[in-house]
ZAMARGU-4260 file (C-alpha; in steps of 0.2 Angstrom, whole numbers, plus 5000, padded with zeros to 4 digits):
<rodrens>
0) 5531/5453/5218 | 5520/5465/5208 | 5509/5478/5215 | 5499/5492/5209 | 5502/5509/5217
5) 5488/5521/5217 | 5489/5540/5214 | 5500/5545/5199 | 5495/5561/5192 | 5491/5563/5173
10) 5507/5567/5164 | 5518/5560/5178 | 5534/5551/5172 | 5541/5534/5178 | 5557/5542/5182
15) 5550/5556/5194 | 5539/5542/5202 | 5554/5531/5205 | 5564/5546/5213 | 5549/5548/5225
20) 5548/5529/5228 | 5567/5528/5231 | 5566/5543/5243 | 5553/5534/5253 | 5564/5519/5255
25) 5580/5528/5259 | 5580/5522/5277 | 5582/5504/5271 | 5600/5506/5265 | 5611/5512/5251
30) 5603/5513/5234 | 5610/5514/5216 | 5605/5528/5204 | 5589/5527/5195 | 5589/5521/5177
35) 5576/5522/5163 | 5570/5508/5152 | 5554/5502/5142 | 5543/5488/5147 | 5528/5483/5136
40) 5530/5499/5126 | 5528/5510/5142 | 5541/5520/5151 | 5549/5512/5166 | 5563/5516/5179
45) 5572/5505/5190 | 5584/5506/5205 | 5591/5494/5218 | 5594/5495/5237 | 5600/5484/5251
50) 5589/5480/5266 | 5597/5480/5283 | 5595/5461/5283 | 5607/5461/5268 | 5593/5456/5255
55) 5596/5465/5238 | 5580/5472/5231 | 5579/5477/5213 | 5563/5488/5211 | 5556/5492/5194
60) 5541/5505/5191 | 5531/5504/5176 | 5519/5519/5172 | 5505/5513/5160 | 5495/5526/5151
65) 5503/5542/5159 | 5492/5554/5149 | 5476/5545/5154 | 5465/5553/5168 | 5470/5539/5180
70) 5487/5532/5175 | 5492/5515/5182 | 5509/5513/5191 | 5515/5495/5194 | 5530/5491/5205
75) 5540/5475/5203 | 5551/5470/5217 | 5564/5456/5214 | 5573/5451/5230 | 5589/5441/5233
80) 5601/5436/5246 | 5617/5443/5237 | 5617/5446/5218 | 5603/5441/5207 | 5609/5426/5197
85) 5613/5430/5178 | 5600/5416/5172 | 5587/5423/5184 | 5590/5441/5178 | 5588/5435/5160
90) 5572/5426/5165 | 5565/5442/5173 | 5569/5452/5158 | 5561/5440/5147 | 5545/5440/5157
95) 5545/5459/5158 | 5549/5460/5139 | 5534/5449/5135 | 5522/5461/5143 | 5508/5469/5132
100) 5494/5479/5137 | 5476/5473/5132 | 5461/5484/5130 | 5455/5490/5147 | 5438/5485/5153
105) 5435/5503/5158 | 5439/5520/5150 | 5454/5527/5159 | 5450/5544/5152 | 5433/5544/5159
</rodrens>
């Protein structure tokens, strides 16, 4: 699942937004630490947690154009009953690694 999350402020970091995001999900179960990475040339952070149903959620937040007036934050959630299969994890990384950002149809600095 991929969703756009409105509201990051200019100059935000993916890491601080992931900390806020994880804090909002703390009631859902234990979490691992937040790690940083790069997706499509943009800074990103990820963590995982377990829902009360036992579903494992891997959550990745990608902050696009953090210095623009209206940065874009994308959240990618990958869920699995138990551990994510090694081949599935490789496919997920390949998809995210293939991302590139086209020219926006609007001016994000306007």
